[in-house]
Backbone as a printed PyTorch tensor [residue, N CA C, xyz], in Angstrom:
tensor([[[  5.3400, -14.5600, -62.5780],
         [  5.3410, -14.0990, -61.1850],
         [  6.3030, -14.9660, -60.3680]],

        [[  7.2040, -14.3520, -59.5820],
         [  8.1570, -15.1360, -58.7990],
         [  7.4460, -15.9810, -57.7480]],

        [[  8.0020, -17.1560, -57.4600],
         [  7.4050, -18.0670, -56.4950],
         [  7.5520, -17.5140, -55.0820]],

        [[  6.4720, -17.5970, -54.3120],
         [  6.5000, -17.1600, -52.9180],
         [  7.0720, -18.2660, -52.0490]],

        [[  8.1260, -17.9620, -51.3260],
         [  8.7690, -18.9480, -50.4590],
         [  8.3260, -18.7440, -49.0210]],

        [[  8.6230, -19.7280, -48.1880],
         [  8.2820, -19.5920, -46.7660],
         [  9.0500, -18.4360, -46.1340]],

        [[ 10.2610, -18.1490, -46.6600],
         [ 11.0140, -16.9910, -46.1710],
         [ 10.2330, -15.7070, -46.4150]],

        [[  9.6280, -15.5850, -47.5950],
         [  8.8180, -14.4010, -47.9040],
         [  7.6080, -14.3140, -46.9750]],

        [[  6.9980, -15.4680, -46.7090],
         [  5.8210, -15.4940, -45.8380],
         [  6.1890, -15.0600, -44.4300]],

        [[  7.3250, -15.5490, -43.9150],
         [  7.7770, -15.1590, -42.5760],
         [  7.9910, -13.6590, -42.4980]],

        [[  8.6510, -13.1050, -43.4870],
         [  8.9160, -11.6590, -43.4770],
         [  7.6420, -10.8480, -43.5920]],

        [[  6.6730, -11.3290, -44.3780],
         [  5.3880, -10.6330, -44.4900],
         [  4.6560, -10.6530, -43.1480]],

        [[  4.6770, -11.7990, -42.4800],
         [  4.0510, -11.8920, -41.1550],
         [  4.7300, -10.9430, -40.1790]],

        [[  6.0380, -10.8450, -40.2320],
         [  6.7660,  -9.9720, -39.3120],
         [  6.4280,  -8.5050, -39.5600]],

        [[  6.2990,  -8.1180, -40.8360],
         [  5.9180,  -6.7270, -41.1390],
         [  4.5240,  -6.4230, -40.6120]],

        [[  3.5910,  -7.3470, -40.8270],
         [  2.2290,  -7.1450, -40.3460],
         [  2.1980,  -7.0860, -38.8220]],

        [[  2.9740,  -7.9480, -38.1870],
         [  3.0320,  -7.9770, -36.7320],
         [  3.5520,  -6.6520, -36.1730]],

        [[  4.5630,  -6.0960, -36.7900],
         [  5.1040,  -4.8170, -36.3290],
         [  4.0550,  -3.7150, -36.3900]],

        [[  3.2820,  -3.6800, -37.4770],
         [  2.2340,  -2.6650, -37.6290],
         [  1.1550,  -2.8250, -36.5640]],

        [[  0.7630,  -4.0700, -36.3110],
         [ -0.2730,  -4.3160, -35.3090],
         [  0.1910,  -3.9290, -33.9070]],

        [[  1.4400,  -4.2260, -33.5920],
         [  1.9550,  -3.8870, -32.2690],
         [  2.0320,  -2.3780, -32.0790]],

        [[  2.3560,  -1.6460, -33.1370],
         [  2.3700,  -0.1860, -33.0630],
         [  0.9540,   0.3380, -32.8230]],

        [[ -0.0190,  -0.2250, -33.5520],
         [ -1.4150,   0.1890, -33.3720],
         [ -1.8840,  -0.0530, -31.9410]],

        [[ -1.5590,  -1.2070, -31.4120],
         [ -1.9920,  -1.5310, -30.0520],
         [ -1.3490,  -0.6020, -29.0310]],

        [[ -0.0640,  -0.2980, -29.2200],
         [  0.6230,   0.6050, -28.2990],
         [  0.0320,   2.0070, -28.3600]],

        [[ -0.2960,   2.4660, -29.5500],
         [ -0.8470,   3.8160, -29.7200],
         [ -2.2420,   3.9390, -29.1170]],

        [[ -3.0480,   2.8870, -29.2290],
         [ -4.4400,   2.9590, -28.7900],
         [ -4.6380,   2.5280, -27.3460]],

        [[ -3.6670,   1.8110, -26.7930],
         [ -3.7480,   1.4120, -25.3970],
         [ -5.0010,   0.6220, -25.0880]],

        [[ -5.6980,   1.0200, -24.0080],
         [ -6.8960,   0.3110, -23.5700],
         [ -8.0320,   0.4080, -24.5750]],

        [[ -7.9530,   1.3770, -25.4960],
         [ -9.0080,   1.5630, -26.4940],
         [ -8.7780,   0.7170, -27.7480]],

        [[ -7.7320,  -0.0820, -27.7480],
         [ -7.4160,  -0.8960, -28.9230],
         [ -8.5140,  -1.9270, -29.1800]],

        [[ -8.8220,  -2.1540, -30.4350],
         [ -9.8050,  -3.1520, -30.8300],
         [ -9.3210,  -4.5370, -30.3980]],

        [[-10.1470,  -5.3260, -29.6940],
         [ -9.7290,  -6.6820, -29.2930],
         [ -9.3030,  -7.5520, -30.4740]],

        [[ -9.7980,  -7.2250, -31.6550],
         [ -9.4230,  -7.9990, -32.8410],
         [ -7.9240,  -7.8960, -33.1210]],

        [[ -7.3020,  -6.7930, -32.6880],
         [ -5.8520,  -6.6410, -32.8820],
         [ -5.1030,  -7.7000, -32.0900]],

        [[ -5.5120,  -7.9000, -30.8240],
         [ -4.8710,  -8.9270, -29.9960],
         [ -5.0320, -10.3100, -30.6060]],

        [[ -6.2170, -10.5730, -31.1230],
         [ -6.4910, -11.8900, -31.7150],
         [ -5.6090, -12.1090, -32.9340]],

        [[ -5.4890, -11.0920, -33.7950],
         [ -4.6610, -11.2500, -34.9920],
         [ -3.1830, -11.3750, -34.6200]],

        [[ -2.7340, -10.6220, -33.6210],
         [ -1.3450, -10.7300, -33.1800],
         [ -1.0430, -12.1510, -32.7190]],

        [[ -1.9260, -12.7240, -31.9030],
         [ -1.7040, -14.0840, -31.4030],
         [ -1.7120, -15.1020, -32.5390]],

        [[ -2.6050, -14.9010, -33.5150],
         [ -2.6530, -15.8080, -34.6740],
         [ -1.3480, -15.7520, -35.4650]],

        [[ -0.8010, -14.5380, -35.6260],
         [  0.4500, -14.3930, -36.3740],
         [  1.6030, -15.0310, -35.6080]],

        [[  1.6300, -14.8620, -34.3010],
         [  2.6720, -15.5010, -33.5050],
         [  2.6230, -17.0230, -33.6680]],

        [[  1.4310, -17.5700, -33.6420],
         [  1.2870, -19.0190, -33.7890],
         [  1.8010, -19.4810, -35.1460]],

        [[  1.4610, -18.7590, -36.1970],
         [  1.8980, -19.1470, -37.5390],
         [  3.4030, -18.9590, -37.7050]],

        [[  3.9440, -17.8690, -37.1680],
         [  5.3910, -17.6640, -37.2350],
         [  6.1300, -18.7860, -36.5120]],

        [[  5.6040, -19.1800, -35.3810],
         [  6.2310, -20.2670, -34.6280],
         [  6.2560, -21.5480, -35.4540]],

        [[  5.1170, -21.8720, -36.0880],
         [  5.0500, -23.0910, -36.9040],
         [  6.0810, -23.0550, -38.0200]],

        [[  6.2020, -21.9260, -38.6850],
         [  7.1420, -21.8050, -39.7980],
         [  8.5880, -21.8470, -39.3200]],

        [[  8.8540, -21.2130, -38.1810],
         [ 10.2280, -21.1400, -37.7050],
         [ 10.7300, -22.4760, -37.1750]],

        [[  9.8590, -23.2260, -36.5220],
         [ 10.2680, -24.5220, -35.9910],
         [ 10.7090, -25.4470, -37.1180]],

        [[ 10.0860, -25.3220, -38.2760],
         [ 10.4860, -26.1380, -39.4300],
         [ 11.9100, -25.8370, -39.8690]],

        [[ 12.4220, -24.6650, -39.4960],
         [ 13.7450, -24.2480, -39.9590],
         [ 14.8220, -24.3820, -38.8880]],

        [[ 14.4620, -25.0210, -37.7890],
         [ 15.4650, -25.2510, -36.7520],
         [ 16.3320, -26.4490, -37.1220]],

        [[ 17.6220, -26.2770, -36.9910],
         [ 18.5540, -27.3730, -37.2060],
         [ 19.2810, -27.6590, -35.9000]],

        [[ 19.3500, -28.9270, -35.5280],
         [ 20.1500, -29.3230, -34.3740],
         [ 21.5350, -29.7040, -34.8690]],

        [[ 22.5300, -29.0020, -34.4070],
         [ 23.9050, -29.2720, -34.8030],
         [ 24.4960, -30.3670, -33.9170]],

        [[ 25.4580, -31.0580, -34.4620],
         [ 26.1130, -32.1180, -33.7100],
         [ 26.9730, -31.5470, -32.5720]],

        [[ 27.5160, -30.3470, -32.7850],
         [ 28.4310, -29.8200, -31.7810],
         [ 27.7100, -29.1990, -30.5940]],

        [[ 28.3990, -29.1750, -29.4730],
         [ 27.8810, -28.5180, -28.2920],
         [ 28.2470, -27.0360, -28.3530]],

        [[ 27.4570, -26.1880, -27.6950],
         [ 27.7720, -24.7530, -27.7190],
         [ 29.0260, -24.4440, -26.9170]],

        [[ 29.6510, -23.3020, -27.2280],
         [ 30.7830, -22.8520, -26.4290],
         [ 30.3010, -22.5360, -25.0170]],

        [[ 31.2010, -22.6550, -24.0770],
         [ 30.8420, -22.3110, -22.6960],
         [ 30.8290, -20.7910, -22.5700]],

        [[ 29.7070, -20.2650, -22.1580],
         [ 29.4600, -18.8320, -22.2740],
         [ 29.6330, -18.1000, -20.9490]],

        [[ 29.6930, -16.7780, -21.0680],
         [ 29.7560, -15.9040, -19.8880],
         [ 28.3480, -15.6160, -19.3780]],

        [[ 27.3950, -15.5550, -20.2990],
         [ 26.0100, -15.2720, -19.9350],
         [ 25.0670, -16.3510, -20.4430]],

        [[ 24.0180, -16.6300, -19.6760],
         [ 23.0430, -17.6560, -20.0330],
         [ 21.6430, -17.1490, -19.7270]],

        [[ 20.7720, -17.1700, -20.7390],
         [ 19.3550, -16.8650, -20.5380],
         [ 18.6210, -18.1970, -20.5220]],

        [[ 17.9410, -18.4710, -19.4300],
         [ 17.4740, -19.8250, -19.1740],
         [ 15.9790, -19.8510, -18.8420]],

        [[ 15.2190, -20.5830, -19.6420],
         [ 13.8170, -20.8090, -19.3060],
         [ 13.7300, -21.8630, -18.2100]],

        [[ 12.8930, -21.6090, -17.2150],
         [ 12.8040, -22.5020, -16.0580],
         [ 11.3960, -23.0640, -15.9430]],

        [[ 11.3100, -24.4030, -15.9700],
         [ 10.0310, -25.0710, -15.7660],
         [  9.8200, -25.4230, -14.3090]],

        [[  8.7750, -26.1860, -14.0490],
         [  8.4300, -26.5290, -12.6640],
         [  9.2090, -27.7310, -12.1600]],

        [[  9.8730, -28.4720, -13.0520],
         [ 10.5550, -29.6880, -12.6460],
         [  9.5770, -30.8430, -12.5600]],

        [[ 10.0900, -32.0330, -12.3250],
         [  9.2320, -33.2020, -12.1970],
         [  8.6230, -33.2440, -10.8090]],

        [[  7.2900, -33.3480, -10.7620],
         [  6.5700, -33.2110,  -9.4910],
         [  7.0320, -34.2240,  -8.4450]],

        [[  7.4050, -35.4190,  -8.8660],
         [  7.7990, -36.4420,  -7.8910],
         [  9.2140, -36.2270,  -7.3640]],

        [[ 10.0320, -35.4940,  -8.1060],
         [ 11.4320, -35.3510,  -7.7250],
         [ 11.7890, -33.9480,  -7.2560]],

        [[ 10.9000, -32.9820,  -7.4810],
         [ 11.1560, -31.6340,  -6.9990],
         [ 11.5690, -30.6750,  -8.0990]],

        [[ 11.5560, -29.3810,  -7.8020],
         [ 11.7810, -28.3410,  -8.8090],
         [ 13.1840, -28.3140,  -9.3880]],

        [[ 14.1630, -28.8930,  -8.7030],
         [ 15.5280, -28.8460,  -9.2180],
         [ 15.8220, -29.9820, -10.1960]],

        [[ 14.8890, -30.9190, -10.3230],
         [ 15.1120, -32.0380, -11.2310],
         [ 14.6580, -31.6430, -12.6410]],

        [[ 15.5000, -30.8790, -13.3260],
         [ 15.2010, -30.4360, -14.6690],
         [ 16.4970, -30.0320, -15.3660]],

        [[ 16.3840, -29.8320, -16.6550],
         [ 17.5780, -29.5680, -17.4620],
         [ 18.2240, -28.2260, -17.1430]],

        [[ 17.4760, -27.2990, -16.5280],
         [ 18.0290, -25.9770, -16.2310],
         [ 19.2800, -26.0700, -15.3740]],

        [[ 19.2620, -26.9470, -14.3930],
         [ 20.4300, -27.1070, -13.5210],
         [ 21.6210, -27.6610, -14.3030]],

        [[ 21.3610, -28.6170, -15.1940],
         [ 22.4340, -29.1700, -16.0310],
         [ 23.0140, -28.1020, -16.9530]],

        [[ 22.1570, -27.2120, -17.4540],
         [ 22.6260, -26.1350, -18.3330],
         [ 23.5750, -25.2080, -17.5820]],

        [[ 23.2240, -24.8690, -16.3530],
         [ 24.0910, -24.0080, -15.5370],
         [ 25.4310, -24.6890, -15.2800]],

        [[ 25.3890, -25.9650, -14.9390],
         [ 26.6320, -26.6870, -14.6290],
         [ 27.5140, -26.8470, -15.8670]],

        [[ 26.8920, -26.9820, -17.0450],
         [ 27.6850, -27.1020, -18.2720],
         [ 28.5160, -25.8440, -18.5070]],

        [[ 27.9190, -24.6850, -18.2550],
         [ 28.6000, -23.4120, -18.5080],
         [ 29.3470, -22.8850, -17.2850]],

        [[ 29.3220, -23.6190, -16.1890],
         [ 29.8050, -23.1110, -14.9000],
         [ 31.2360, -22.5730, -14.9360]],

        [[ 32.1120, -23.2050, -15.6980],
         [ 33.5170, -22.7890, -15.7070],
         [ 33.6990, -21.3430, -16.1560]],

        [[ 32.8590, -20.8820, -17.0490],
         [ 32.9990, -19.5220, -17.5870],
         [ 31.8350, -18.6090, -17.2110]],

        [[ 30.7630, -19.1930, -16.6970],
         [ 29.5180, -18.4450, -16.4990],
         [ 29.6370, -17.4210, -15.3690]],

        [[ 29.2710, -16.1820, -15.6840],
         [ 29.2580, -15.1150, -14.6900],
         [ 27.8490, -14.6040, -14.4090]],

        [[ 26.9890, -14.6200, -15.4420],
         [ 25.6520, -14.0570, -15.2940],
         [ 24.6120, -15.0330, -15.8550]],

        [[ 23.5160, -15.1730, -15.1180],
         [ 22.4360, -16.0550, -15.5530],
         [ 21.0980, -15.3460, -15.3430]],

        [[ 20.3080, -15.2960, -16.4020],
         [ 18.9690, -14.7200, -16.3340],
         [ 17.9670, -15.8620, -16.3060]],

        [[ 17.2800, -16.0180, -15.1820],
         [ 16.3250, -17.1050, -14.9920],
         [ 14.9230, -16.5980, -15.3110]],

        [[ 14.2790, -17.2210, -16.2990],
         [ 12.9520, -16.7830, -16.7430],
         [ 11.9320, -17.8480, -16.3660]],

        [[ 11.0700, -17.5240, -15.4020],
         [ 10.0570, -18.4670, -14.9480],
         [  8.6520, -17.9550, -15.1860]],

        [[  7.6950, -18.6500, -14.6050],
         [  6.2880, -18.2840, -14.7600],
         [  5.6440, -18.1060, -13.3970]],

        [[  4.7210, -17.1510, -13.3210],
         [  4.0310, -16.8460, -12.0750],
         [  2.8140, -17.7470, -11.8800]],

        [[  2.1980, -17.6080, -10.7290],
         [  0.9270, -18.2850, -10.4950],
         [  1.0480, -19.5630,  -9.6990]],

        [[ -0.1030, -20.1030,  -9.3600],
         [ -0.1810, -21.2970,  -8.5270],
         [  0.5520, -22.4790,  -9.1570]],

        [[  0.4860, -22.5930, -10.4650],
         [  1.1470, -23.6970, -11.1680],
         [  2.4300, -23.2480, -11.8620]],

        [[  2.9660, -22.1170, -11.4180],
         [  4.1600, -21.5730, -12.0460],
         [  5.4430, -22.1940, -11.5130]],

        [[  6.5520, -21.6070, -11.9160],
         [  7.8650, -22.1830, -11.5950],
         [  8.6660, -21.3320, -10.6130]],

        [[  7.9800, -20.5540,  -9.7930],
         [  8.6940, -19.6760,  -8.8640],
         [  9.5700, -20.4550,  -7.8840]],

        [[  9.1160, -21.6170,  -7.4330],
         [  9.9120, -22.4180,  -6.5050],
         [ 11.2030, -22.8830,  -7.1660]],

        [[ 11.1050, -23.3000,  -8.4220],
         [ 12.2970, -23.7480,  -9.1510],
         [ 13.2550, -22.5920,  -9.3940]],

        [[ 12.7210, -21.4370,  -9.7300],
         [ 13.5640, -20.2580,  -9.9510],
         [ 14.3000, -19.8940,  -8.6670]],

        [[ 13.5900, -19.9200,  -7.5530],
         [ 14.2100, -19.5940,  -6.2720],
         [ 15.3310, -20.5750,  -5.9430]],

        [[ 15.0950, -21.8630,  -6.1960],
         [ 16.1120, -22.8790,  -5.9140],
         [ 17.3290, -22.7070,  -6.8190]],

        [[ 17.1060, -22.4120,  -8.0880],
         [ 18.2180, -22.2040,  -9.0210],
         [ 18.9820, -20.9250,  -8.6880]],

        [[ 18.2640, -19.9170,  -8.2360],
         [ 18.8940, -18.6670,  -7.8130],
         [ 19.8640, -18.9360,  -6.6570]],

        [[ 19.4230, -19.7460,  -5.7080],
         [ 20.2780, -20.0910,  -4.5690],
         [ 21.4960, -20.8900,  -5.0200]],

        [[ 21.3060, -21.7960,  -5.9690],
         [ 22.4150, -22.5910,  -6.4830],
         [ 23.4320, -21.7000,  -7.1900]],

        [[ 22.9520, -20.7530,  -7.9960],
         [ 23.8540, -19.8130,  -8.6630],
         [ 24.6700, -19.0290,  -7.6550]],

        [[ 24.0100, -18.5500,  -6.6140],
         [ 24.7080, -17.7940,  -5.5690],
         [ 25.7790, -18.6600,  -4.9060]],

        [[ 25.4380, -19.9320,  -4.6920],
         [ 26.3590, -20.8500,  -4.0150],
         [ 27.6390, -21.0890,  -4.8170]],

        [[ 27.5210, -21.1120,  -6.1520],
         [ 28.6910, -21.3980,  -6.9840],
         [ 29.2990, -20.1260,  -7.5880]],

        [[ 28.8530, -18.9710,  -7.1220],
         [ 29.4880, -17.7170,  -7.5050],
         [ 29.0270, -17.1060,  -8.8110]],

        [[ 27.8010, -17.4110,  -9.2150],
         [ 27.2410, -16.8440, -10.4510],
         [ 26.1920, -15.8070, -10.0790]],

        [[ 26.2650, -14.6410, -10.6890],
         [ 25.2640, -13.6050, -10.4570],
         [ 24.0180, -13.9270, -11.2640]],

        [[ 22.8940, -14.0950, -10.5830],
         [ 21.6560, -14.4800, -11.2550],
         [ 20.5850, -13.4170, -11.0870]],

        [[ 19.7620, -13.2750, -12.1070],
         [ 18.6420, -12.3430, -12.1040],
         [ 17.3770, -13.1360, -12.4190]],

        [[ 16.2640, -12.7710, -11.8090],
         [ 15.0230, -13.5090, -12.0300],
         [ 13.9780, -12.6370, -12.7210]],

        [[ 13.2690, -13.2550, -13.6380],
         [ 12.1850, -12.5990, -14.3780],
         [ 11.0500, -13.6000, -14.5320]],

        [[  9.8230, -13.0660, -14.5940],
         [  8.6620, -13.9410, -14.6880],
         [  7.6790, -13.4380, -15.7340]],

        [[  7.0390, -14.3870, -16.4130],
         [  5.9140, -14.0510, -17.2700],
         [  4.6380, -14.3920, -16.5050]],

        [[  3.6090, -13.5970, -16.7030],
         [  2.3470, -13.8470, -16.0020],
         [  1.5390, -14.9450, -16.6860]],

        [[  1.7280, -15.1010, -17.9940],
         [  0.9930, -16.1160, -18.7520],
         [  1.9870, -17.0340, -19.4670]],

        [[  2.2370, -18.2290, -18.9470],
         [  3.2170, -19.1270, -19.5700],
         [  2.7660, -19.7040, -20.9060]],

        [[  1.5170, -19.4090, -21.3030],
         [  1.0190, -19.9000, -22.5840],
         [  0.9090, -18.7870, -23.6190]],

        [[  1.5260, -17.6560, -23.3110],
         [  1.5700, -16.5350, -24.2450],
         [  2.9310, -16.4770, -24.9290]],

        [[  2.9500, -16.7260, -26.2220],
         [  4.1860, -16.5910, -26.9890],
         [  4.6490, -15.1470, -26.9560]],

        [[  3.7200, -14.2500, -27.0780],
         [  4.0270, -12.8270, -27.1870],
         [  4.7320, -12.2900, -25.9380]],

        [[  4.2430, -12.6690, -24.7580],
         [  4.8270, -12.1510, -23.5270],
         [  6.2690, -12.6370, -23.3500]],

        [[  6.5070, -13.9070, -23.6470],
         [  7.8640, -14.4370, -23.5330],
         [  8.7910, -13.8000, -24.5540]],

        [[  8.2950, -13.6090, -25.7620],
         [  9.0770, -12.9350, -26.8040],
         [  9.5010, -11.5460, -26.3470]],

        [[  8.5570, -10.7780, -25.8150],
         [  8.8440,  -9.4080, -25.3940],
         [  9.8650,  -9.3870, -24.2520]],

        [[  9.7570, -10.3390, -23.3270],
         [ 10.6800, -10.3710, -22.2000],
         [ 12.0960, -10.7030, -22.6590]],

        [[ 12.2410, -11.6950, -23.5240],
         [ 13.5810, -12.0580, -24.0050],
         [ 14.1890, -10.9130, -24.8080]],

        [[ 13.3810, -10.2480, -25.6060],
         [ 13.8680,  -9.0840, -26.3440],
         [ 14.3860,  -8.0170, -25.3850]],

        [[ 13.6580,  -7.8070, -24.3090],
         [ 14.0670,  -6.8100, -23.3100],
         [ 15.3970,  -7.1980, -22.6740]],

        [[ 15.5720,  -8.4750, -22.3780],
         [ 16.8280,  -8.9130, -21.7660],
         [ 18.0090,  -8.6040, -22.6670]],

        [[ 17.8780,  -8.9090, -23.9550],
         [ 18.9660,  -8.6400, -24.8790],
         [ 19.1980,  -7.1340, -25.0590]],

        [[ 18.1140,  -6.3830, -25.1300],
         [ 18.2430,  -4.9530, -25.4260],
         [ 18.6730,  -4.1260, -24.2270]],

        [[ 18.2450,  -4.5180, -23.0150],
         [ 18.4620,  -3.6690, -21.8420],
         [ 19.3590,  -4.2900, -20.7720]],

        [[ 19.2180,  -5.5810, -20.5450],
         [ 19.9230,  -6.1840, -19.4120],
         [ 21.3590,  -6.5800, -19.7400]],

        [[ 21.6080,  -7.0790, -20.9370],
         [ 22.9890,  -7.4180, -21.2930],
         [ 23.9110,  -6.2050, -21.2210]],

        [[ 23.4960,  -5.0440, -21.7650],
         [ 24.3750,  -3.8750, -21.6740],
         [ 24.6790,  -3.4530, -20.2400]],

        [[ 23.7830,  -3.7350, -19.3000],
         [ 24.0140,  -3.3460, -17.9020],
         [ 25.2270,  -4.0620, -17.3110]],

        [[ 25.5220,  -5.2560, -17.8190],
         [ 26.6730,  -6.0130, -17.3010],
         [ 27.7840,  -6.0940, -18.3500]],

        [[ 27.6750,  -5.2280, -19.3550],
         [ 28.7190,  -5.1050, -20.3850],
         [ 28.9720,  -6.3960, -21.1610]],

        [[ 27.8870,  -7.0910, -21.4910],
         [ 28.0050,  -8.2830, -22.3240],
         [ 27.4270,  -8.0200, -23.7020]],

        [[ 28.0570,  -8.5880, -24.7090],
         [ 27.5180,  -8.5380, -26.0570],
         [ 26.6480,  -9.7750, -26.2860]],

        [[ 25.8420,  -9.7550, -27.3360],
         [ 24.9890, -10.9010, -27.6310],
         [ 25.8170, -12.1500, -27.9160]],

        [[ 27.0110, -11.9730, -28.4740],
         [ 27.8640, -13.1060, -28.8140],
         [ 28.3870, -13.8290, -27.5730]],

        [[ 28.3110, -13.1880, -26.4160],
         [ 28.8080, -13.7900, -25.1750],
         [ 27.7130, -14.5050, -24.3870]],

        [[ 26.5290, -14.5860, -24.9750],
         [ 25.3700, -15.1330, -24.2650],
         [ 24.7220, -16.2520, -25.0790]],

        [[ 24.2910, -17.3010, -24.3860],
         [ 23.5430, -18.3970, -24.9940],
         [ 22.1430, -18.4140, -24.3970]],

        [[ 21.1510, -18.6290, -25.2390],
         [ 19.7640, -18.7440, -24.7830],
         [ 19.3530, -20.2130, -24.8270]],

        [[ 18.8420, -20.7100, -23.7180],
         [ 18.4170, -22.1050, -23.6250],
         [ 16.8910, -22.1690, -23.7210]],

        [[ 16.3890, -22.8410, -24.7630],
         [ 14.9410, -22.8740, -25.0090],
         [ 14.2710, -24.1170, -24.4410]],

        [[ 15.0050, -24.9120, -23.6470],
         [ 14.5070, -26.2390, -23.2670],
         [ 13.3420, -26.1880, -22.2910]],

        [[ 13.5030, -25.4230, -21.2150],
         [ 12.5600, -25.5060, -20.1060],
         [ 11.2590, -24.7670, -20.3390]],

        [[ 10.4040, -24.8070, -19.3290],
         [  9.1240, -24.1030, -19.3080],
         [  8.1590, -24.6670, -20.3530]],

        [[  7.1470, -23.8760, -20.7030],
         [  6.1140, -24.3380, -21.6330],
         [  6.5690, -24.1580, -23.0770]],

        [[  5.8930, -24.8390, -23.9950],
         [  6.2200, -24.6870, -25.4110],
         [  6.0230, -23.2470, -25.8920]],

        [[  4.9350, -22.5580, -25.5100],
         [  4.8060, -21.1520, -25.9300],
         [  5.9590, -20.2730, -25.4520]],

        [[  6.4810, -20.5200, -24.2400],
         [  7.6280, -19.7450, -23.7720],
         [  8.8590, -20.0510, -24.6190]],

        [[  9.0500, -21.3330, -24.9400],
         [ 10.1730, -21.7020, -25.8050],
         [ 10.0450, -21.0610, -27.1800]],

        [[  8.8380, -21.0520, -27.7240],
         [  8.6350, -20.4580, -29.0460],
         [  8.8450, -18.9520, -29.0080]],

        [[  8.4460, -18.3170, -27.8860],
         [  8.6910, -16.8870, -27.7530],
         [ 10.1730, -16.5730, -27.7500]],

        [[ 10.9560, -17.3980, -27.0340],
         [ 12.4070, -17.2150, -27.0300],
         [ 12.9900, -17.4830, -28.4050]],

        [[ 12.4870, -18.5100, -29.0760],
         [ 12.9590, -18.8330, -30.4220],
         [ 12.7880, -17.6540, -31.3610]],

        [[ 11.6380, -17.0310, -31.3250],
         [ 11.4090, -15.9040, -32.2230],
         [ 12.2860, -14.7140, -31.8490]],

        [[ 12.4970, -14.5080, -30.5560],
         [ 13.3530, -13.3900, -30.1260],
         [ 14.7940, -13.5990, -30.5670]],

        [[ 15.2580, -14.8400, -30.5350],
         [ 16.6480, -15.1200, -30.9180],
         [ 16.8340, -15.0880, -32.4360]],

        [[ 15.8540, -15.5800, -33.1790],
         [ 15.9260, -15.5200, -34.6380],
         [ 17.1950, -16.1480, -35.1900]],

        [[ 17.7620, -15.5060, -36.1910],
         [ 18.9300, -16.0630, -36.8770],
         [ 20.2530, -15.6290, -36.2600]],

        [[ 20.2510, -14.5840, -35.4370],
         [ 21.5250, -13.9890, -35.0500],
         [ 21.9770, -14.3090, -33.6310]],

        [[ 21.1180, -14.8710, -32.8040],
         [ 21.4740, -15.1170, -31.4070],
         [ 21.6280, -16.6190, -31.1490]],

        [[ 22.6620, -16.9800, -30.4180],
         [ 22.9950, -18.3830, -30.1850],
         [ 21.9790, -19.0390, -29.2520]],

        [[ 21.5200, -20.2280, -29.6480],
         [ 20.5650, -20.9880, -28.8450],
         [ 21.0980, -22.3930, -28.5840]],

        [[ 20.5760, -23.0010, -27.5320],
         [ 20.9010, -24.3880, -27.2470],
         [ 19.6520, -25.1110, -26.7560]],

        [[ 19.7140, -26.4470, -26.8620],
         [ 18.6340, -27.3050, -26.3650],
         [ 19.2750, -28.4400, -25.5840]],

        [[ 18.7730, -28.7000, -24.3790],
         [ 19.3440, -29.7350, -23.5300],
         [ 18.7250, -31.0900, -23.8640]],

        [[ 19.5730, -32.0600, -24.1430],
         [ 19.1270, -33.4020, -24.5100],
         [ 19.3670, -34.3480, -23.3450]],

        [[ 18.3160, -35.0190, -22.8870],
         [ 18.4530, -35.9590, -21.7810],
         [ 19.2650, -37.1740, -22.2020]],

        [[ 20.0590, -37.6730, -21.2680],
         [ 20.8820, -38.8550, -21.5070],
         [ 20.3280, -40.0340, -20.6990]],

        [[ 20.5570, -41.2690, -21.1890],
         [ 20.0810, -42.4390, -20.4460],
         [ 20.6220, -42.4710, -19.0210]],

        [[ 21.8550, -42.0500, -18.8610],
         [ 22.4440, -41.9400, -17.5210],
         [ 23.3380, -40.7150, -17.5040]],

        [[ 23.3240, -40.0070, -16.4150],
         [ 24.1230, -38.7900, -16.3320],
         [ 23.3050, -37.5580, -16.6870]],

        [[ 23.9260, -36.3780, -16.6140],
         [ 23.2170, -35.1200, -16.8470],
         [ 22.8620, -34.9120, -18.3120]],

        [[ 21.8750, -34.0420, -18.5480],
         [ 21.5340, -33.6340, -19.9100],
         [ 22.7040, -32.8650, -20.5050]],

        [[ 22.8200, -32.9130, -21.8280],
         [ 23.8940, -32.1800, -22.5030],
         [ 23.2930, -31.2460, -23.5390]],

        [[ 23.9120, -30.0790, -23.7530],
         [ 23.3570, -29.1130, -24.7050],
         [ 23.7860, -29.4050, -26.1430]],

        [[ 22.8950, -29.1110, -27.0570],
         [ 23.1850, -29.1710, -28.4830],
         [ 22.8610, -27.8100, -29.0740]],

        [[ 23.7240, -27.3200, -29.9320],
         [ 23.4870, -26.0220, -30.5590],
         [ 22.3000, -26.0810, -31.5090]],

        [[ 21.5270, -25.0090, -31.5100],
         [ 20.4250, -24.8570, -32.4530],
         [ 20.7790, -23.7440, -33.4250]],

        [[ 20.4510, -23.9690, -34.6780],
         [ 20.7120, -22.9570, -35.7020],
         [ 19.4150, -22.7050, -36.4380]],

        [[ 19.0360, -21.4460, -36.5280],
         [ 17.8210, -21.0750, -37.2500],
         [ 18.2110, -20.3170, -38.5000]],

        [[ 17.6350, -20.6920, -39.6310],
         [ 18.0290, -20.0910, -40.8970],
         [ 16.8140, -19.6920, -41.7130]],

        [[ 16.9510, -18.5710, -42.4150],
         [ 15.9070, -18.1550, -43.3580],
         [ 16.1770, -18.6840, -44.7710]],

        [[ 17.2280, -19.4650, -44.9210],
         [ 17.4660, -20.0420, -46.2250],
         [ 16.3830, -21.0370, -46.5540]],

        [[ 15.9730, -21.1030, -47.8010],
         [ 14.8930, -22.0080, -48.1890],
         [ 15.3470, -23.4450, -48.1150]],

        [[ 14.5540, -24.2630, -47.4380],
         [ 14.8950, -25.6640, -47.2730],
         [ 13.7970, -26.5750, -47.8050]],

        [[ 12.7520, -26.0030, -48.3510],
         [ 11.6390, -26.8160, -48.8460],
         [ 12.0530, -27.6290, -50.0590]]])
């Protein structure tokens, strides 16, 4: 019997996840709550497996035309703009035309930071769009939103996936994992690394299904 690899396990989880999501969509409000529980469990396991396959490359990403950016609340003592999201925008500023800001709703959400970044984008001539997840601890909701951005919003401004970088740094870990799963192996990702002095700098992330065990 051939050995089962983590790549096989990931693909099996993805097939099962697709079936469950179809069932939930078909049944709507009548869907068995157990479906939601199993979907969330699969997302958690997929995230664990995928994070093991992330490679941080030495090189910085190309300066892009489009940027999908997760936005956190910032450091409470310094304000909502004190976070890597602003550094990410400035890194790509020379070529950046469109920025999709993804924040979280609610009393403890990042709406203030999104609003401030939106104003900064407007000030430097970048067209920005804002989107929010209602649950910042849901991998599934963030995954679905990022998928929608790639499938529906990029074509509206005539951008291809190759012209866009997704930044997984900000917001909560579940939001980052949701973006990670949406980007998979084919979409360019970056992670902002803090420096002892000066702005954070991006490092390219590469996700691979090649066996590394």
